N, C-alpha and C positions, 0 to 999 in steps of 0.2 A: 622695454622700459615703459612704465605707465605711471600716471599720477593717481594718488589717493587724496581726495579733498579733505580739508580740515574746516573747522568752524570759522576760521579767518582765511578768506580766499587767497590772500597774498602769501601765506605760509603753506607750503606744499610738501607732501610726502612723495618721495620717488621710490617706486618699487622696481628693481632691476629684473631683467629677464635672466633666469638662471638656467644654464645648460648642465645637466647632471648625467652621468653614466657610471659604469663600473669603476672608473678611475678616480671619480670625485666630482667636482663641479668647476664651472668657469662662469664669470660674468664680467661685462664691461662696467667698471665702476664709475667711469666718467668719459663723456664724449661731448666736447664743447658744442658742436652743431646740434646733436640730439637734445642736449640740455636746453639750448636757446629755443628750439622748436617746442619742447615740452612745456616749459614754464612761461613761454611767450615773452622772453626778455633776452637782451643781448649784452649781458655783463661779461667781463673778463676776470678771471681769477688770477691773482698775483702772488699768493702766499699760501702755503700749507702749514697747518699747525697740528701737532700730535701730542696728546697728553696721556698719562697713565694715572688713574685714580684708584684708591682703595675703597672698599665698601663704606657706604655712608658719607663719602666725600661729596660736598656740595660746592660747585663752582658757579658763581654768578650772583646776581643778574648783571651781566656786563654789556656795555655798548660803547661805541665810539661816537661822540658828538661832533668832533672835528675829524675829518677824513673818515666818515662812517663806513662800516663794512657790512656787506651782505655775506652770509655764511651758508655753506653746503656741508652739513654735518653727517658723519657716519661712524659706526662703531666697528672696530677691528677685532676686539675680543671683549667678552662680557656683555653687560646690559646696562643701559642708563635710562632714567626718566628725563627727557629733554623738554625744556620749557622755552617758549617764545612769548614775550609780552609786547603788545602793540603800544608804542609810546609816541605815536604820531597824533598830536592834538586834533588834527583835521580829519582823522580817520573815523568812520562809523564804528570801528572796533576798538577805539581808544580805551586803554586800561583792561582790555580783555586778553586772555592768554590761551595758548594751547599747550597741552601736555601729551607727549607721545613716547612710548617705549621703543627705543632704538636698540638693536642688538646685533652681535655677530651672526646670530642664527637667522634673523629675519632679513638682514642685509639692506634694510630700508635706509634712505637718506632723507634728511629734512632740509628744505630750502627755506632760509630765513632772510628775507630782504632787508635792506637798510630801513631803519625806523623801528627796530625791535630790540628789546633787551633780551639777552640769552643766558640761560643757565642750565645746569644739569646735575643730577644726583646719580652716583654710582650705586647700582643695585646688587652687583655681584662682588665677590672677593676682590677682583680687579676688573677694571674696564679701561680699554684703550680707545680713545676717541681721536678721530682725525677730521679736520675741517678745512675747507678751502675758503679764502676770503677775497673779497673784491677790491680791497685796498690794503696797504701795508699798515702794520701796527704803528700808531702814533701816540706815544705816552701822554702828550698834552691833551689829547682828545678823549682819554680813557675816563669812563664814568661807571658807576655801579648803583644799583637800587637794592635795598635790603630784601633779602630772600623771603622773609616772613612778614612783609608789610601787610597790615590788616586791610588796607584799602584794596589791595590786589587779591587777597584771600586765595593764594595759590595752594592747591592740595598737592603737597610734595610726597604724600603717601609714606610718611615716616613717623615713627613713634618716639624716637630718641633725638637728642641734639646731634646735628650733623658735624662732620669734621670740615673745618673751613679755614681760609686764610684770615689774617687780621684785617686785611683790606675789605673782605666780604662781610666780616662781622660788624664793621664800622660804616657800611654803605649807607647812603642817604635814604630817607623815607621817600616814597613815591611822590607825595605832595610837595616835597622840597627839592626834588631832582630837576635838573635841566633836561628838557625834553625836546623832541622835534616839533616843528610847527604843525 
């Protein structure tokens, strides 16, 4: 397992060690001790979430303001464009984002700590995404920022209107959103 740096140091790509032979492949997708050493943090994961999205489905930008969640994201099938936006007002990377393609093929994972809004776009006919969270989902703390906010200027790499939930279509603009200190 090794880290691939991103332009926002707190968000990290984890590349697993893959063991391949004539039978196929094997890799350790998660090990609490190795994860803590690798990303230099001692979080505990309490929940796994699993979603299936069809091509051009956009989910996000979501975050929990109350009982915030760090997320370890991976793709089980297909490919997504994963987005993490720094919404910590005290951060030197405030309002900056990273975009990274996660896929079943590359087997990379994205560690997104507390203080970031998260979203993704399904790039293949179907995409199964699984992510671990550091706290339980708490509906009263749920918040969302509009995916196409001009102040963030995220390049989602799409030419057509994405498929979205009503909640995501009506999300707040970045300038109006409740953010982390």
